[in-house]
C-alpha positions in Angstrom: -21.1 -5.4 0.7 -20.6 -3.2 4.0 -18.8 -5.0 7.1 -19.7 -3.8 11.1 -17.5 -4.5 14.0 -19.2 -6.1 16.5 -18.5 -6.5 20.1 -18.5 -10.7 21.7 -20.8 -10.2 23.7 -23.8 -9.1 21.4 -23.6 -11.9 19.6 -25.9 -15.0 20.4 -25.1 -18.2 18.0 -28.0 -20.4 20.2 -30.4 -17.8 18.5 -28.3 -17.0 15.2 -28.1 -13.5 15.5 -25.9 -10.3 16.6 -26.5 -7.1 17.0 -24.5 -3.7 16.3 -24.0 -1.2 18.7 -22.7 2.5 18.5 -21.0 4.0 15.4 -21.1 1.0 13.6 -25.5 1.4 13.6 -25.5 4.5 13.3 -23.4 3.6 10.3 -25.6 0.7 9.1 -29.0 2.8 9.8 -28.4 6.2 9.2 -25.6 6.8 6.4 -26.2 3.8 4.7 -29.4 3.1 4.7 -29.8 -1.0 5.4 -32.9 -2.4 5.2 -34.6 -5.4 6.4 -33.0 -8.4 4.6 -29.9 -6.5 3.2 -26.6 -8.5 3.8 -23.8 -7.8 5.2 -20.6 -9.1 7.1 -19.4 -8.2 10.8 -16.0 -9.3 12.6 -15.5 -9.6 15.5 -11.5 -8.3 15.0 -11.2 -11.0 17.2 -10.5 -14.3 15.2 -14.0 -14.4 13.9 -16.6 -12.7 10.6 -20.7 -13.3 10.3 -22.0 -13.4 7.1 -25.4 -11.5 8.4 -28.7 -10.1 7.5 -30.2 -7.1 8.7 -33.2 -7.2 11.1 -34.5 -4.1 12.8 -33.0 -1.5 13.6 -34.5 1.2 16.3 -32.9 4.5 18.2 -32.5 4.1 21.6 -32.0 7.3 22.6 -31.5 11.2 20.9 -27.9 10.1 19.3 -27.8 6.3 19.9 -28.8 3.1 17.5 -28.9 -0.3 17.4 -29.8 -2.2 14.7 -30.4 -6.2 14.8 -29.3 -9.0 12.4 -29.4 -12.6 11.7 -27.0 -14.5 11.3 -26.2 -16.5 7.8 -22.8 -18.0 8.0 -19.2 -18.0 10.3 -16.5 -18.1 9.1 -13.6 -18.3 11.5 -10.3 -16.4 10.5 -12.0 -15.3 8.0 -8.9 -13.5 5.4 -6.4 -14.6 7.9 -3.5 -15.5 5.9 -1.2 -18.5 6.8 1.8 -17.0 7.6 2.4 -14.8 10.5 3.9 -11.6 9.2 5.6 -8.9 11.5 6.6 -5.2 10.4 9.0 -3.5 12.6 8.3 0.1 11.1 11.5 3.0 12.1 9.2 5.7 12.7 8.7 7.8 9.8 8.6 11.9 10.3 5.5 12.8 8.9 2.1 10.9 10.3 0.5 10.4 7.8 3.4 8.4 6.3 3.6 5.5 8.4 -0.4 6.1 8.4 -0.1 4.9 4.6 1.3 2.0 5.7 -0.5 1.1 8.1 -3.1 0.6 6.1 -1.7 -1.3 3.3 -0.3 -3.7 5.3 -3.6 -4.7 7.2 -5.5 -4.9 4.2 -2.7 -7.1 2.7 -3.4 -9.1 5.9 0.3 -8.1 7.9 -0.5 -10.0 11.6 0.8 -7.1 13.9 3.2 -3.8 13.4 5.9 -2.6 16.1 6.8 1.1 15.4 10.7 1.1 16.5 12.7 4.0 16.9 16.6 3.7 15.7 19.6 6.4 15.9 18.0 7.7 12.4 14.4 8.4 13.7 13.6 12.0 14.3 10.3 11.4 15.7 9.9 9.6 18.5 5.9 8.9 19.3 3.0 8.8 17.3 -1.3 9.5 17.2 -1.8 5.5 18.3 -6.0 6.6 18.2 -5.7 7.6 14.9 -3.4 4.7 14.2 -5.6 2.4 15.2 -9.0 3.4 13.6 -7.3 3.1 10.1 -6.7 -0.2 11.4 -10.2 -1.4 11.5 -10.7 0.5 8.6 -8.6 -1.5 7.0 -9.6 -5.1 8.5 -13.3 -3.8 7.2 -12.5 -2.7 3.7 -11.0 -6.3 3.4 -13.2 -8.5 5.8 -10.5 -9.6 8.4 -11.5 -12.0 11.1 -8.6 -10.0 13.0 -7.1 -6.4 13.8 -3.1 -6.5 13.8 -1.7 -5.7 17.1 0.2 -2.7 16.9 2.8 -2.3 19.5 4.0 0.2 21.8 7.2 2.4 20.2 10.3 -0.1 21.1 14.0 0.4 20.3 16.0 -1.2 17.8 17.4 -4.0 19.6 13.8 -4.3 22.4 12.0 -5.0 19.5 14.4 -7.6 18.0 14.7 -9.3 21.2 11.2 -9.3 21.1 10.5 -11.0 17.6 13.2 -13.6 18.7 11.8 -14.3 21.3 8.0 -15.6 19.1 11.0 -17.8 17.4 10.2 -15.3 14.1 13.0 -15.6 11.1 14.2 -11.9 10.9 14.9 -9.6 8.1 16.3 -6.7 7.5 15.8 -4.8 4.5 18.3 -2.4 3.2 20.6 -0.7 0.8 23.8 -2.1 1.5 22.6 -5.9 1.6 23.6 -7.3 -2.4 21.1 -7.5 -5.3 21.9 -11.7 -5.0 20.7 -11.7 -1.2 16.9 -10.5 -2.4 14.0 -10.6 0.0 12.2 -12.8 -2.9 15.1 -15.4 -2.0 15.4 -14.9 1.4 11.5 -15.6 1.7 12.4 -19.0 0.0 14.9 -19.8 2.2 13.9 -19.1 5.6 11.4 -21.9 6.9 8.3 -21.8 9.3 5.2 -19.1 9.2 6.5 -16.3 11.5 8.4 -14.3 9.6 9.2 -10.3 10.8 10.3 -7.3 8.2 12.7 -4.6 9.6 12.5 -1.7 8.0 14.0 1.4 8.7 13.5 5.1 8.9 13.7 8.3 6.4 17.7 8.0 6.7 17.9 3.8 6.9 20.1 2.4 9.0 23.1 2.9 10.2 26.1 0.0 10.3 26.1 -0.6 13.9 22.4 -1.1 14.2 23.3 -4.0 11.1 25.9 -5.5 12.8 23.2 -5.8 16.3 20.8 -7.0 14.2 23.0 -9.5 12.8 25.1 -11.1 15.2 23.2 -10.9 18.1 19.4 -11.8 16.6 20.8 -13.6 13.8 18.3 -10.6 11.4 18.9 -11.8 7.9 20.0 -8.5 5.8 18.4 -8.0 2.4 17.7 -7.0 -0.5 14.6 -4.9 -2.6 16.7 -4.6 -5.9 18.8 -1.7 -6.7 16.5 1.4 -6.7 16.5 3.6 -3.7 12.6 3.6 -2.4 11.1 5.3 0.4 10.1 3.7 3.4 7.0 3.2 3.4 7.8 2.8 -0.5 10.2 -0.3 1.0 7.6 -1.0 3.7 4.8 -2.4 1.4 6.3 -4.2 -1.4 8.6 -5.8 1.9 5.0 -6.8 3.1 3.4 -7.6 -0.4 6.1 -9.7 -1.2 6.6 -11.6 2.2 2.4 -12.8 1.7 2.2 -13.7 -2.0 4.5 -16.6 -0.1 1.4 -17.2 0.9 
């Protein structure tokens, strides 16, 4: 069953109906060729999913289609985990690595992503529009009710301050941590359901950045084990462990 993005003004709860427009309608009608009565999912990406069935479709201009659907079930916060996990991620040198991270953690249920620059970050920017499309596709793939929030690029200090202001428990993953200070242990011991995981770029964090995180923001330093991982592997593994606690 395919999932589509529906705009909130195109939902009529009084009539139990919704309308797909733009690329979403074109994909449903012209690519997938959904017929009347076939089942689909629709998400606002703002908190609600709908189980629906395809109704009539029409071509309103040379390139524009609309698809009218009947709502069968309303699903608030569908497939959204109870635990609120944020990823603070050093920008990798290659955009493709950031895209891989964003795709996988979206499918897992991440709530927000903050790309950061650090002393060892080689790249300071990324293609934001492309990354948002990846977040949207990952959310549709897993029938999520919400789109993860993608922040503007911040410095490490700005991101830590932001996480602290939201009352989050902050855990930085670094190979210098003792194996006894594992991420699994940190997740068990930290109370609350709002967590920020901090992952560095390819070169990792410098010692001064670790000290800043610990002494200024109460960050806990944790280990992912004895193996030295790539930044994208560490991010995906850390988020998987955190959301597995849900």
